[in-house]
N, CA, C and O of each residue as an XYZ file, in Angstrom:
1000
protein
N      49.646    168.022    164.610
C      51.184    167.627    164.875
C      52.289    167.914    164.199
O      52.278    167.831    162.971
N      53.406    168.293    164.879
C      54.520    168.767    164.230
C      55.311    167.627    163.529
O      55.494    166.512    164.016
N      55.774    168.075    162.270
C      56.420    167.032    161.630
C      58.018    167.204    161.801
O      58.554    168.312    161.802
N      58.705    166.011    161.944
C      60.148    166.045    162.203
C      61.006    166.495    161.260
O      61.108    165.899    160.188
N      61.757    167.649    161.553
C      62.700    168.433    160.398
C      63.978    168.555    160.827
O      64.287    169.303    161.755
N      65.057    167.612    159.987
C      66.348    167.644    160.275
C      66.923    168.993    160.132
O      66.272    169.864    159.554
N      68.295    169.275    160.698
C      68.899    170.468    160.383
C      69.262    170.842    159.027
O      69.379    172.020    158.690
N      69.438    169.886    158.268
C      69.739    170.106    156.723
C      68.415    170.571    156.012
O      68.456    171.201    154.955
N      67.302    170.250    156.605
C      66.107    170.747    155.806
C      65.861    172.091    156.143
O      65.332    172.835    155.317
N      66.256    172.575    157.510
C      66.148    173.884    157.872
C      67.128    174.921    156.907
O      66.783    175.986    156.395
N      68.368    174.291    156.842
C      69.335    175.012    156.010
C      68.947    175.116    154.508
O      69.294    176.100    153.854
N      68.285    174.183    154.005
C      67.580    174.360    152.730
C      66.674    175.398    152.676
O      66.785    176.339    151.889
N      65.594    175.244    153.649
C      64.529    176.332    153.541
C      65.053    177.715    153.654
O      64.501    178.646    153.067
N      66.214    177.887    154.471
C      66.754    179.299    154.555
C      67.344    179.827    153.277
O      67.243    180.991    152.888
N      68.092    178.659    152.549
C      68.731    179.174    151.383
C      67.773    179.404    150.293
O      68.220    179.946    149.282
N      66.395    179.048    150.334
C      65.431    179.307    149.282
C      64.916    180.615    149.639
O      64.523    181.282    148.682
N      64.815    181.199    150.919
C      64.178    182.512    151.123
C      64.371    183.640    150.153
O      63.421    184.225    149.633
N      65.506    183.899    149.948
C      65.817    185.007    149.125
C      65.266    184.890    147.760
O      64.603    185.741    147.166
N      65.659    183.622    147.303
C      65.337    183.261    145.849
C      63.707    183.400    145.598
O      63.271    183.924    144.572
N      62.890    182.899    146.597
C      61.415    182.950    146.473
C      60.971    184.357    146.573
O      60.148    184.780    145.762
N      61.448    185.112    147.498
C      60.994    186.552    147.748
C      61.051    187.331    146.287
O      60.085    187.947    145.838
N      62.409    187.207    145.567
C      62.659    187.692    144.387
C      61.432    187.148    143.454
O      60.715    187.983    142.904
N      61.205    185.857    143.287
C      60.318    185.241    142.442
C      59.001    185.852    142.703
O      58.269    186.230    141.788
N      58.732    185.938    143.828
C      57.289    186.602    144.182
C      57.008    187.792    143.741
O      55.931    188.080    143.220
N      57.973    188.594    143.920
C      57.907    190.007    143.414
C      57.832    190.214    141.799
O      57.185    191.085    141.217
N      58.580    189.289    141.265
C      58.711    189.340    139.691
C      57.242    189.175    139.116
O      56.664    189.962    138.367
N      56.744    187.934    139.650
C      55.567    187.291    138.931
C      54.047    187.534    139.526
O      53.053    187.115    138.933
N      53.991    188.189    140.646
C      52.657    188.371    141.344
C      52.022    189.175    140.523
O      50.849    188.804    140.510
N      52.213    190.335    139.635
C      51.211    190.869    138.861
C      50.849    190.355    137.684
O      50.051    190.963    136.970
N      51.450    189.013    137.271
C      51.234    188.515    136.056
C      50.480    187.241    136.248
O      50.370    186.466    135.298
N      49.983    186.986    137.341
C      49.391    185.522    137.699
C      48.255    185.369    136.873
O      48.001    184.222    136.504
N      47.446    186.385    136.471
C      46.091    185.916    135.752
C      46.220    186.034    134.288
O      45.239    186.083    133.545
N      47.469    186.079    133.876
C      47.498    186.417    132.469
C      48.478    185.056    131.818
O      49.404    184.576    132.473
N      48.094    184.558    130.446
C      46.691    184.274    130.432
C      46.387    182.971    130.879
O      47.217    182.112    130.582
N      45.207    182.549    131.644
C      45.024    181.565    132.510
C      44.704    180.165    131.423
O      45.000    179.002    131.698
N      44.200    180.514    130.472
C      43.847    179.324    129.599
C      45.075    178.318    129.384
O      44.911    177.099    129.331
N      46.208    178.887    129.275
C      47.410    178.029    128.972
C      48.508    178.138    129.922
O      49.624    177.715    129.622
N      48.223    178.768    131.234
C      49.146    178.788    132.252
C      50.314    179.220    131.843
O      51.295    178.570    132.203
N      50.529    180.497    130.937
C      51.561    181.165    130.767
C      51.915    182.188    131.617
O      51.074    183.036    131.915
N      53.259    182.243    132.138
C      53.600    183.223    132.800
C      54.856    184.131    132.080
O      55.936    183.650    131.735
N      54.501    185.390    131.955
C      55.637    186.238    131.037
C      56.633    186.820    132.077
O      56.183    187.566    132.946
N      58.070    186.502    132.042
C      58.973    186.725    132.893
C      59.095    188.372    132.815
O      59.507    189.045    133.759
N      58.660    188.934    131.507
C      58.815    190.379    131.415
C      57.614    190.755    130.474
O      57.336    190.225    129.398
N      57.014    191.698    131.057
C      55.778    192.082    130.507
C      54.561    191.386    130.516
O      54.341    190.727    131.532
N      53.640    191.374    129.545
C      52.560    190.461    129.418
C      52.331    189.989    127.919
O      51.291    189.400    127.624
N      53.262    190.239    127.027
C      53.047    189.673    125.859
C      54.380    189.264    125.259
O      55.464    189.554    125.765
N      54.193    188.463    123.975
C      55.524    188.082    123.606
C      56.343    189.202    123.060
O      57.569    189.106    123.114
N      55.739    190.328    122.503
C      56.620    191.533    122.096
C      57.199    192.088    123.117
O      58.208    192.728    122.823
N      56.858    192.062    124.416
C      57.590    192.571    125.542
C      58.855    191.779    126.072
O      59.615    192.258    126.914
N      59.028    190.436    125.466
C      60.075    189.868    125.882
C      61.511    190.110    125.205
O      61.597    190.345    124.000
N      62.531    190.046    125.968
C      63.967    190.232    125.306
C      64.239    189.114    124.352
O      63.631    188.044    124.380
N      65.218    189.431    123.477
C      65.743    188.220    122.563
C      66.482    187.254    123.656
O      66.735    187.619    124.805
N      66.727    186.218    123.225
C      67.429    185.087    124.070
C      68.740    185.371    123.857
O      69.179    185.647    122.740
N      69.592    185.310    125.132
C      71.057    185.132    124.943
C      71.490    183.819    124.337
O      70.704    182.925    124.022
N      72.885    183.769    124.189
C      73.468    182.500    123.916
C      73.293    181.537    125.123
O      73.762    181.803    126.230
N      72.569    180.359    124.843
C      72.328    179.197    125.610
C      71.288    179.655    126.730
O      71.307    179.106    127.831
N      70.406    180.642    126.440
C      69.409    181.019    127.540
C      68.317    180.061    127.302
O      68.100    179.501    126.227
N      67.595    179.907    128.472
C      66.409    179.129    128.506
C      65.108    180.070    127.868
O      64.827    181.162    128.363
N      64.511    179.607    126.936
C      63.450    180.506    126.369
C      62.129    180.195    126.861
O      61.308    181.110    126.799
N      61.684    178.858    127.437
C      60.557    178.307    128.184
C      61.096    177.506    129.234
O      61.904    176.594    129.063
N      60.605    177.890    130.369
C      60.944    176.820    131.592
C      59.393    176.405    131.847
O      58.500    177.224    132.061
N      59.223    174.999    131.790
C      57.825    174.364    131.912
C      58.060    173.545    133.324
O      58.990    172.763    133.520
N      57.030    173.884    134.262
C      56.831    173.259    135.495
C      55.663    172.314    135.339
O      54.685    172.705    134.701
N      55.681    170.914    135.948
C      54.533    170.002    135.922
C      54.556    169.442    137.258
O      54.405    168.223    137.340
N      54.731    170.165    138.400
C      54.582    169.640    139.688
C      53.158    169.291    140.082
O      52.953    168.404    140.912
N      52.241    169.916    139.550
C      51.029    169.794    139.971
C      49.949    168.999    138.936
O      48.757    168.816    139.186
N      50.609    168.604    137.804
C      49.697    167.912    136.853
C      49.260    168.946    135.705
O      49.024    168.586    134.552
N      49.181    170.260    136.151
C      48.883    171.224    135.005
C      50.192    172.074    134.801
O      50.696    172.748    135.700
N      50.605    171.988    133.734
C      51.908    172.528    133.323
C      52.034    173.967    133.287
O      51.262    174.505    132.493
N      52.822    174.754    133.951
C      53.044    176.165    133.887
C      54.166    176.352    132.861
O      55.144    175.607    132.929
N      54.091    177.303    131.907
C      54.928    177.756    130.950
C      55.547    179.165    131.419
O      54.885    180.202    131.381
N      56.734    179.112    131.816
C      57.206    180.435    132.027
C      58.213    181.081    130.748
O      59.328    180.660    130.439
N      57.581    182.048    130.215
C      58.086    182.666    129.030
C      59.302    183.306    129.396
O      59.180    184.110    130.320
N      60.648    183.141    128.835
C      61.648    184.086    129.548
C      62.136    184.875    128.372
O      62.555    185.998    128.651
N      62.167    184.510    127.101
C      62.754    185.228    126.104
C      62.208    184.689    124.790
O      61.541    183.656    124.721
N      62.537    185.462    123.741
C      62.340    185.161    122.406
C      63.448    184.757    121.692
O      64.455    185.463    121.745
N      63.444    183.586    120.929
C      64.296    182.983    120.294
C      64.771    183.921    119.049
O      63.885    184.436    118.366
N      66.162    184.167    118.722
C      66.287    185.269    117.636
C      66.087    184.524    116.266
O      66.029    183.316    116.036
N      66.000    185.583    115.443
C      65.883    184.940    113.979
C      67.062    185.329    113.139
O      68.033    185.883    113.655
N      67.001    185.038    111.777
C      68.185    185.191    110.885
C      67.700    186.667    110.386
O      68.375    187.065    109.436
N      66.898    187.374    110.723
C      66.731    188.696    110.223
C      67.979    189.540    110.521
O      68.658    189.385    111.536
N      68.286    190.655    109.339
C      69.421    191.505    109.804
C      69.099    192.399    110.995
O      67.924    192.678    111.234
N      70.088    192.857    111.749
C      70.148    193.582    112.651
C      69.347    194.769    112.714
O      68.813    195.111    113.769
N      69.223    195.454    111.586
C      68.488    196.668    111.350
C      67.156    196.519    111.141
O      66.457    197.522    110.998
N      66.636    195.292    111.096
C      65.224    195.067    110.789
C      64.478    194.644    112.125
O      65.029    194.029    113.039
N      63.064    195.081    112.119
C      62.499    194.546    113.313
C      62.207    193.143    113.430
O      61.771    192.551    112.442
N      62.412    192.476    114.627
C      62.369    191.082    114.808
C      60.699    190.725    114.978
O      59.998    191.474    115.660
N      60.141    189.563    114.328
C      58.889    189.181    114.386
C      58.777    188.109    115.648
O      59.324    187.006    115.634
N      58.183    188.491    116.457
C      58.200    187.623    117.642
C      57.629    186.271    117.523
O      57.799    185.406    118.382
N      56.893    186.091    116.353
C      56.300    184.596    116.207
C      56.947    184.108    114.959
O      56.458    183.138    114.379
N      58.052    184.728    114.483
C      58.797    183.865    113.388
C      59.569    182.697    113.786
O      59.818    181.819    112.960
N      59.912    182.632    114.827
C      60.716    181.631    115.474
C      60.430    181.434    116.892
O      60.969    182.062    117.803
N      59.460    180.432    117.035
C      58.780    180.351    118.288
C      59.561    179.293    119.052
O      60.157    178.400    118.451
N      59.556    179.404    120.495
C      60.329    178.587    121.433
C      59.551    177.285    121.586
O      58.330    177.419    121.500
N      60.017    176.036    121.797
C      59.332    174.894    121.979
C      58.510    175.085    123.279
O      58.917    175.685    124.273
N      57.353    174.520    123.146
C      56.529    174.537    124.472
C      55.707    173.379    124.682
O      54.781    173.446    125.491
N      55.977    172.159    123.945
C      55.439    170.899    124.185
C      56.316    170.077    125.397
O      57.509    170.179    125.685
N      55.404    169.346    125.906
C      55.995    168.224    127.086
C      56.949    167.007    126.372
O      57.284    165.965    126.935
N      57.267    167.379    125.105
C      58.141    166.173    124.429
C      59.487    166.489    124.886
O      59.956    167.601    124.644
N      60.171    165.579    125.548
C      61.640    165.801    125.993
C      62.655    165.279    125.062
O      63.870    165.378    125.235
N      62.040    164.687    124.007
C      63.172    164.244    123.005
C      63.128    165.098    121.732
O      63.485    164.580    120.674
N      62.708    166.394    121.763
C      62.731    167.262    120.579
C      64.083    167.912    120.240
O      64.253    168.587    119.224
N      65.014    167.668    121.138
C      66.556    168.066    120.925
C      66.774    169.436    121.449
O      67.901    169.930    121.399
N      65.651    170.154    122.006
C      65.771    171.535    122.727
C      65.459    171.465    124.106
O      65.276    172.554    124.650
N      65.347    170.380    124.851
C      65.003    170.233    126.192
C      65.950    169.559    126.915
O      66.569    168.579    126.503
N      66.088    170.151    128.154
C      66.932    169.728    129.397
C      65.868    169.335    130.543
O      64.996    170.115    130.927
N      66.019    168.241    130.961
C      64.974    167.884    131.830
C      65.375    167.909    133.324
O      66.378    167.258    133.616
N      64.806    168.494    134.191
C      65.400    168.609    135.653
C      64.156    168.299    136.500
O      63.387    169.151    136.943
N      64.051    166.894    136.677
C      63.001    166.335    137.674
C      61.804    166.587    136.946
O      61.704    166.094    135.823
N      60.777    167.355    137.463
C      59.410    167.617    136.914
C      59.565    168.992    136.055
O      58.547    169.585    135.701
N      60.687    169.421    135.770
C      60.755    170.678    135.059
C      61.410    170.518    133.603
O      62.385    169.774    133.497
N      61.022    171.038    132.728
C      61.746    171.133    131.387
C      62.198    172.571    130.920
O      61.445    173.545    130.891
N      63.549    172.573    130.554
C      64.072    173.734    130.060
C      64.289    173.602    128.725
O      65.029    172.739    128.254
N      63.539    174.607    127.926
C      63.635    174.646    126.452
C      64.587    175.716    126.044
O      64.579    176.864    126.489
N      65.307    175.294    125.265
C      66.337    176.452    124.393
C      66.170    176.440    123.011
O      65.806    175.430    122.410
N      66.418    177.515    122.464
C      66.387    177.662    120.978
C      67.140    176.751    120.192
O      66.597    176.189    119.241
N      68.637    176.486    120.556
C      69.436    175.646    119.721
C      69.373    174.284    120.287
O      68.550    173.957    121.143
N      70.348    173.426    119.738
C      70.282    171.905    120.150
C      71.058    171.892    121.474
O      71.920    172.713    121.790
N      70.631    170.839    122.214
C      71.118    170.668    123.568
C      72.199    169.769    123.536
O      72.669    169.405    124.614
N      72.741    169.289    122.327
C      73.755    168.453    122.160
C      75.097    169.151    122.374
O      76.098    168.438    122.447
N      75.216    170.506    122.484
C      76.393    171.316    122.568
C      76.819    171.314    123.862
O      77.946    171.769    124.056
N      76.134    170.876    124.888
C      76.430    171.203    126.111
C      77.297    169.868    126.626
O      77.039    168.698    126.345
N      78.374    170.351    127.440
C      79.035    169.228    128.097
C      78.231    168.777    129.383
O      77.279    169.386    129.872
N      78.877    167.409    129.913
C      78.083    166.984    131.108
C      78.788    167.473    132.325
O      80.010    167.340    132.404
N      78.051    168.068    133.344
C      78.470    168.608    134.454
C      79.224    167.763    135.408
O      78.938    166.566    135.383
N      80.076    168.130    136.193
C      80.675    167.435    137.269
C      80.089    167.803    138.607
O      79.961    168.957    139.015
N      79.670    166.465    139.391
C      78.897    166.793    140.593
C      79.578    167.884    141.630
O      80.788    167.845    141.855
N      78.878    168.671    142.127
C      79.428    169.568    143.184
C      80.207    170.661    142.821
O      80.274    171.710    143.461
N      80.825    170.393    141.735
C      81.898    171.312    141.059
C      81.193    172.490    140.028
O      81.126    173.675    140.354
N      80.744    172.019    138.891
C      80.429    172.868    137.795
C      79.025    173.596    138.112
O      78.196    173.019    138.816
N      78.794    174.780    137.619
C      77.545    175.543    137.639
C      76.668    174.835    136.307
O      77.038    174.977    135.142
N      75.678    174.202    136.634
C      74.676    173.533    135.603
C      73.928    174.733    134.836
O      73.774    174.715    133.615
N      73.521    175.671    135.578
C      72.668    176.857    135.158
C      72.733    177.923    136.142
O      72.900    177.677    137.336
N      72.596    179.195    135.644
C      72.394    180.270    136.523
C      71.032    180.882    136.146
O      70.527    180.889    135.023
N      70.505    181.416    137.333
C      68.941    182.156    137.185
C      69.467    183.731    137.726
O      69.856    183.950    138.873
N      69.401    184.537    136.864
C      69.510    186.078    137.161
C      68.286    186.809    137.271
O      67.457    186.705    136.367
N      68.081    187.486    138.196
C      66.774    188.305    138.379
C      67.358    189.974    138.229
O      68.387    190.478    138.679
N      66.479    190.450    137.578
C      66.440    192.091    137.480
C      65.242    192.723    138.142
O      64.284    193.025    137.431
N      65.209    192.948    139.414
C      63.852    193.429    140.040
C      63.568    194.689    139.419
O      62.370    194.930    139.266
N      64.448    195.610    138.999
C      63.875    196.990    138.714
C      63.262    196.768    137.242
O      62.307    197.478    136.927
N      63.688    195.955    136.449
C      63.163    195.670    135.011
C      62.134    194.517    135.145
O      61.594    194.114    134.115
N      61.849    194.002    136.246
C      60.788    192.850    136.179
C      61.099    191.872    135.085
O      60.310    191.599    134.180
N      62.431    191.305    135.242
C      62.897    190.515    134.341
C      63.730    189.292    135.017
O      64.205    189.454    136.141
N      63.884    188.193    134.390
C      64.600    186.974    134.786
C      65.188    186.397    133.599
O      64.616    186.380    132.509
N      66.504    185.857    133.856
C      67.287    185.126    132.927
C      67.812    183.837    133.319
O      68.400    183.703    134.392
N      67.624    182.835    132.472
C      68.256    181.592    132.947
C      69.153    180.878    131.781
O      68.692    180.483    130.711
N      70.479    180.788    132.176
C      71.400    180.322    131.131
C      71.944    179.060    131.579
O      72.331    178.803    132.719
N      71.935    178.210    130.453
C      72.452    176.845    130.666
C      74.078    176.840    130.305
O      74.560    177.404    129.323
N      74.772    176.138    131.236
C      76.210    176.055    131.031
C      76.590    174.462    130.785
O      77.382    174.119    129.906
N      75.974    173.604    131.606
C      76.216    172.088    131.189
C      75.087    171.284    131.566
O      74.160    171.900    132.091
N      74.951    169.975    131.406
C      73.901    169.127    131.772
C      74.261    168.112    132.780
O      75.273    167.411    132.755
N      73.285    168.106    133.711
C      73.586    167.200    134.844
C      73.497    165.739    134.373
O      72.705    165.452    133.475
N      74.361    164.702    135.003
C      74.201    163.376    134.553
C      72.839    162.761    134.899
O      72.058    163.410    135.595
N      72.529    161.585    134.464
C      71.301    161.095    134.702
C      71.247    160.612    136.090
O      72.240    160.159    136.659
N      70.009    160.717    136.671
C      69.715    160.296    137.997
C      70.386    161.165    139.083
O      70.925    160.657    140.066
N      70.330    162.572    138.853
C      70.852    163.651    139.596
C      69.805    164.549    139.933
O      68.661    164.444    139.491
N      70.221    165.499    140.776
C      69.398    166.618    141.270
C      70.158    167.861    141.350
O      71.388    167.810    141.340
N      69.536    168.975    141.429
C      70.176    170.085    141.252
C      70.038    171.052    142.622
O      68.937    170.962    143.165
N      70.942    171.907    143.219
C      70.790    172.609    144.421
C      71.409    173.907    144.108
O      72.080    174.063    143.088
N      71.206    174.796    144.926
C      71.717    176.156    144.868
C      73.143    176.077    145.424
O      73.397    175.827    146.602
N      74.134    176.337    144.379
C      75.709    176.292    144.789
C      76.003    177.684    145.614
O      76.535    177.660    146.724
N      75.633    178.806    145.008
C      76.153    179.867    145.597
C      74.992    180.885    144.917
O      74.238    180.585    143.992
N      75.057    182.138    145.614
C      74.364    183.316    144.931
C      75.059    184.609    145.387
O      75.680    184.687    146.447
N      74.926    185.509    144.607
C      75.608    186.941    144.674
C      74.690    187.970    144.046
O      73.906    187.740    143.126
N      74.874    189.092    144.630
C      74.166    190.369    144.383
C      75.141    191.521    143.681
O      76.062    192.005    144.340
N      74.930    191.871    142.516
C      75.693    193.012    141.877
C      75.008    194.394    141.961
O      73.858    194.545    141.549
N      75.568    195.176    142.379
C      75.009    196.743    142.263
C      74.117    196.694    143.496
O      73.755    195.665    144.067
N      73.808    197.963    143.835
C      72.713    198.158    145.046
C      71.388    198.563    144.402
O      71.221    199.030    143.275
N      70.385    198.265    145.439
C      69.210    198.370    145.194
C      68.660    199.648    144.901
O      69.095    200.501    145.674
N      67.770    200.128    143.968
C      67.004    199.175    143.131
C      67.298    198.780    141.961
O      66.482    198.095    141.343
N      68.629    199.154    141.353
C      69.107    198.654    140.049
C      70.063    197.489    140.251
O      71.086    197.458    139.567
N      69.804    196.494    141.165
C      70.606    195.351    141.526
C      70.190    194.276    140.670
O      69.150    194.318    140.012
N      71.022    193.277    140.674
C      70.657    192.072    140.014
C      71.066    190.846    140.949
O      72.038    190.901    141.703
N      70.284    189.801    140.835
C      70.711    188.599    141.923
C      70.924    187.422    140.809
O      70.215    187.168    139.836
N      72.081    186.805    141.238
C      72.507    185.559    140.229
C      72.613    184.405    141.099
O      73.421    184.481    142.025
N      71.969    183.409    140.963
C      72.030    182.139    141.590
C      72.477    181.027    140.666
O      71.989    180.812    139.557
N      73.472    180.332    141.246
C      74.330    179.261    140.542
C      73.782    177.878    141.072
O      73.712    177.542    142.254
N      73.441    177.207    140.065
C      72.888    175.746    140.476
C      73.937    174.780    139.932
O      74.410    174.786    138.796
N      74.222    173.947    140.937
C      75.031    172.589    140.682
C      74.346    171.477    140.616
O      73.148    171.501    140.898
N      75.052    170.155    140.187
C      74.280    168.981    140.326
C      74.823    168.061    141.394
O      76.020    168.138    141.671
N      74.082    167.240    141.986
C      74.238    166.387    142.943
C      73.805    164.878    142.710
O      72.730    164.753    142.124
N      74.381    163.853    143.026
C      73.837    162.507    142.826
C      72.462    162.464    143.896
O      72.299    163.154    144.902
N      71.648    161.537    143.386
C      70.586    161.265    144.186
C      70.983    160.562    145.455
O      71.589    159.491    145.413
N      70.653    161.142    146.570
C      71.079    160.630    147.919
C      70.987    159.024    148.021
O      70.125    158.489    147.323
N      71.675    158.339    148.704
C      71.456    156.945    149.016
C      71.206    156.644    150.295
O      71.066    155.502    150.733
N      71.135    157.816    151.011
C      70.616    157.647    152.400
C      69.104    157.360    152.522
O      68.220    158.070    152.043
N      68.929    156.252    153.211
C      67.540    155.799    153.068
C      66.593    156.448    154.102
O      67.032    156.658    155.233
N      65.419    156.755    153.812
C      64.387    157.625    154.671
C      64.095    156.764    156.047
O      63.894    155.550    156.086
N      64.112    157.488    156.941
C      63.717    156.791    158.261
C      62.243    157.014    158.390
O      61.725    157.881    157.686
N      61.483    156.281    159.263
C      60.326    156.546    159.484
C      59.747    157.853    159.632
O      60.329    158.729    160.272
N      58.572    158.045    159.046
C      58.092    159.401    159.137
C      59.022    160.636    158.686
O      58.753    161.786    159.032
N      60.159    160.306    157.872
C      60.984    161.151    157.441
C      60.380    161.600    155.965
O      59.887    160.734    155.242
N      60.429    162.815    155.597
C      60.067    163.193    154.091
C      61.247    162.996    153.225
O      62.394    163.323    153.530
N      60.822    162.347    151.946
C      61.990    162.111    151.111
C      62.306    163.275    150.318
O      63.401    163.317    149.757
N      61.393    164.329    150.191
C      61.703    165.381    149.583
C      60.907    166.546    149.883
O      59.888    166.313    150.532
N      61.143    167.815    149.545
C      60.352    168.954    150.080
C      60.063    169.814    148.725
O      60.936    170.010    147.879
N      58.883    170.246    148.637
C      58.615    171.133    147.590
C      58.352    172.666    148.465
O      57.748    172.852    149.521
N      58.987    173.539    147.662
C      58.618    174.874    148.188
C      58.018    175.854    147.077
O      58.680    176.353    146.167
N      56.795    176.025    147.280
C      55.869    176.628    146.365
C      55.632    178.265    146.601
O      54.924    178.753    147.482
N      56.357    178.947    145.651
C      56.040    180.469    145.853
C      54.894    180.999    145.216
O      54.624    182.196    145.309
N      54.096    180.082    144.478
C      52.824    180.548    143.899
C      52.940    180.612    142.419
O      52.020    180.201    141.711
N      54.087    181.135    141.898
C      54.392    181.134    140.470
C      55.690    180.085    140.249
O      55.904    179.781    139.076
N      56.405    179.616    141.074
C      57.363    178.596    140.860
C      57.688    177.578    142.043
O      57.517    177.972    143.197
N      58.113    176.392    141.825
C      58.340    175.391    142.510
C      59.659    174.928    142.663
O      60.356    174.833    141.653
N      60.127    174.616    143.795
C      61.392    174.047    143.819
C      61.463    173.066    144.845
O      61.192    173.121    146.045
N      61.966    171.985    143.977
C      62.219    170.614    144.885
C      63.337    170.296    145.301
O      64.293    170.556    144.570
N      63.574    169.641    146.591
C      64.819    169.203    147.079
C      64.811    167.670    147.746
O      64.209    167.379    148.779
N      65.461    166.923    147.084
C      65.610    165.502    147.522
C      66.185    165.610    148.863
O      67.088    166.419    149.080
N      65.613    164.673    149.981
C      66.170    164.663    151.062
C      66.872    163.250    151.509
O      67.954    163.117    152.081
N      65.976    162.254    151.098
C      66.504    160.677    151.329
C      65.916    159.798    150.250
O      65.078    160.281    149.488
N      66.284    158.588    150.138
C      65.768    157.647    149.087
C      64.833    156.856    150.013
O      64.930    156.543    151.200
N      63.711    156.592    148.892
C      62.705    155.615    149.673
C      63.246    153.971    149.478
O      64.054    153.606    148.625
N      62.597    153.120    150.469
C      63.187    151.798    150.460
C      62.481    151.186    149.232
O      61.481    151.617    148.659
N      63.298    149.961    148.918
C      62.851    149.169    147.890
C      61.213    148.883    147.750
O      60.768    148.342    148.763
N      60.461    149.072    146.959
C      59.002    148.907    146.769
C      58.182    150.091    146.968
O      56.955    150.004    147.015
N      58.853    151.285    147.096
C      58.335    152.571    147.253
C      59.067    153.531    146.600
O      60.204    153.257    146.216
N      58.456    154.912    146.367
C      59.088    155.950    145.639
C      58.541    156.992    146.230
O      57.626    156.941    147.052
N      59.236    158.231    145.714
C      58.946    159.559    146.189
C      58.085    160.250    145.198
O      58.259    160.244    143.979
N      57.118    160.860    145.865
C      56.196    161.431    144.815
C      56.757    162.761    144.237
O      57.507    163.529    144.840
N      56.257    162.922    142.922
C      56.644    163.869    141.986
C      55.906    165.248    141.904
O      56.382    166.271    141.413
N      54.781    165.121    142.413
C      53.822    166.273    142.393
C      53.291    166.427    143.671
O      53.095    165.462    144.410
N      53.026    167.665    144.002
C      52.357    168.240    145.282
C      51.122    167.729    145.315
O      50.690    167.687    146.467
N      50.300    167.279    144.413
C      48.835    166.823    144.445
C      48.803    165.528    144.958
O      47.702    164.996    145.102
N      49.933    164.862    145.291
C      49.777    163.303    145.535
C      49.378    163.213    147.031
O      49.600    164.081    147.874
N      48.729    161.981    147.233
C      47.985    161.611    148.542
C      49.273    161.742    149.702
O      48.996    162.136    150.835
N      50.429    161.449    149.403
C      51.400    161.340    150.514
C      52.318    162.624    150.573
O      53.430    162.642    151.101
N      51.700    163.694    149.960
C      52.428    165.089    150.165
C      51.745    165.730    151.101
O      50.536    165.822    150.890
N      52.288    166.346    152.373
C      51.490    167.190    153.379
C      52.128    168.528    153.335
O      53.248    168.791    152.898
N      51.172    169.414    153.900
C      51.706    170.863    154.299
C      52.686    170.786    155.405
O      52.475    170.103    156.407
N      53.705    171.452    155.232
C      54.748    171.464    156.360
C      54.718    172.929    156.918
O      54.432    173.080    158.106
N      54.992    174.004    156.142
C      54.921    175.457    156.604
C      54.276    176.355    155.680
O      54.165    176.115    154.478
N      53.870    177.345    156.229
C      53.416    178.655    155.384
C      54.007    179.883    155.831
O      53.597    180.412    156.864
N      54.970    180.408    155.122
C      55.635    181.762    155.177
C      54.782    183.001    154.565
O      55.050    183.403    153.433
N      53.778    183.584    155.314
C      53.090    184.762    154.789
C      53.960    185.790    154.317
O      53.666    186.415    153.298
N      55.045    186.034    154.985
C      55.843    187.267    154.702
C      56.648    186.870    153.280
O      56.874    187.835    152.550
N      56.995    185.877    152.923
C      57.775    185.535    151.667
C      56.494    184.896    150.669
O      56.813    184.481    149.555
N      55.308    184.843    151.025
C      54.399    184.057    150.339
C      54.733    182.722    149.509
O      54.465    182.492    148.329
N      55.447    181.831    150.525
C      56.084    180.623    150.240
C      55.433    179.650    150.934
O      55.236    179.888    152.125
N      55.026    178.553    150.466
C      54.249    177.399    150.930
C      55.438    176.161    150.882
O      56.089    176.043    149.844
N      55.658    175.388    151.854
C      56.334    174.316    151.955
C      55.555    172.891    152.139
O      54.727    172.795    153.045
N      55.808    171.844    151.321
C      55.214    170.717    151.333
C      56.287    169.503    151.678
O      57.426    169.506    151.209
N      55.925    168.746    152.317
C      56.735    167.393    152.771
C      56.118    166.260    152.029
O      54.983    165.834    152.244
N      57.092    165.725    150.985
C      56.557    164.452    150.472
C      57.194    163.265    150.953
O      58.420    163.170    151.018
N      56.296    162.232    151.340
C      56.692    161.060    151.863
C      56.531    159.806    151.016
O      55.672    159.784    150.134
N      57.252    158.854    151.225
C      57.413    157.573    150.300
C      56.145    157.078    150.143
O      55.424    157.040    151.140
N      55.639    156.602    148.849
C      54.493    155.886    148.833
C      54.971    154.581    148.276
O      56.004    154.366    147.642
N      53.935    153.670    148.664
C      53.969    152.224    147.987
C      53.667    152.442    146.713
O      52.812    153.209    146.271
N      54.828    151.329    145.788
C      54.577    151.171    144.440
C      53.376    150.316    144.291
O      52.894    149.692    145.237
N      52.891    150.297    143.062
C      51.803    149.581    142.574
C      52.349    148.047    142.118
O      53.142    147.938    141.182
N      51.921    147.029    142.765
C      52.437    145.695    142.465
C      52.096    145.064    141.010
O      52.509    143.943    140.711
């Protein structure tokens, strides 16, 4: 049975295609390392392969859409060592717990962005206007970087505001700008999904579609019973799931 999909959902899926194609190319060779902790290295396959974090860069991105958190290691936090001395990759570790009150965490739905410094330095983003963060991919270097600019207000969601390519392939880079949006107040119609999950195999992106009615809520994980398979794109290696409102426990 075909599921009803509005034009806005089709536009959202189209906007994700380039991002997930890049993501799949970066992470596909690293899926098996190391399985015990679900750690995926954005560059190489060990701590020593990671670059030093730039100012306000995310060092760990933790996704918990399936109940089994994945830790995306993006960079190493810098140390106080002099510039002419080698950096010890273990001397200043990036936070990797699910504690969102550690002073180093920005929460985005079921994702946590861990940074080396305190999060209190960031201003609050303006809806639809400010870039909350950027994600830049460097395909030739098999590397990705996420930099925080501001923090979205409570009860908001993020979406791709714009993207741009600099230089020509193969030495190009892609930068995606994410902005904040208030959660939609449009009530879900019957048989309409409240959100979409797009899973590239190594990263999951969630987009809110509508708000569930009183007494029900939208699933936060793809493993929940009211989340259904919507489409599979073999070319991009992306799978889309439609999440439907669930009845809250009384």
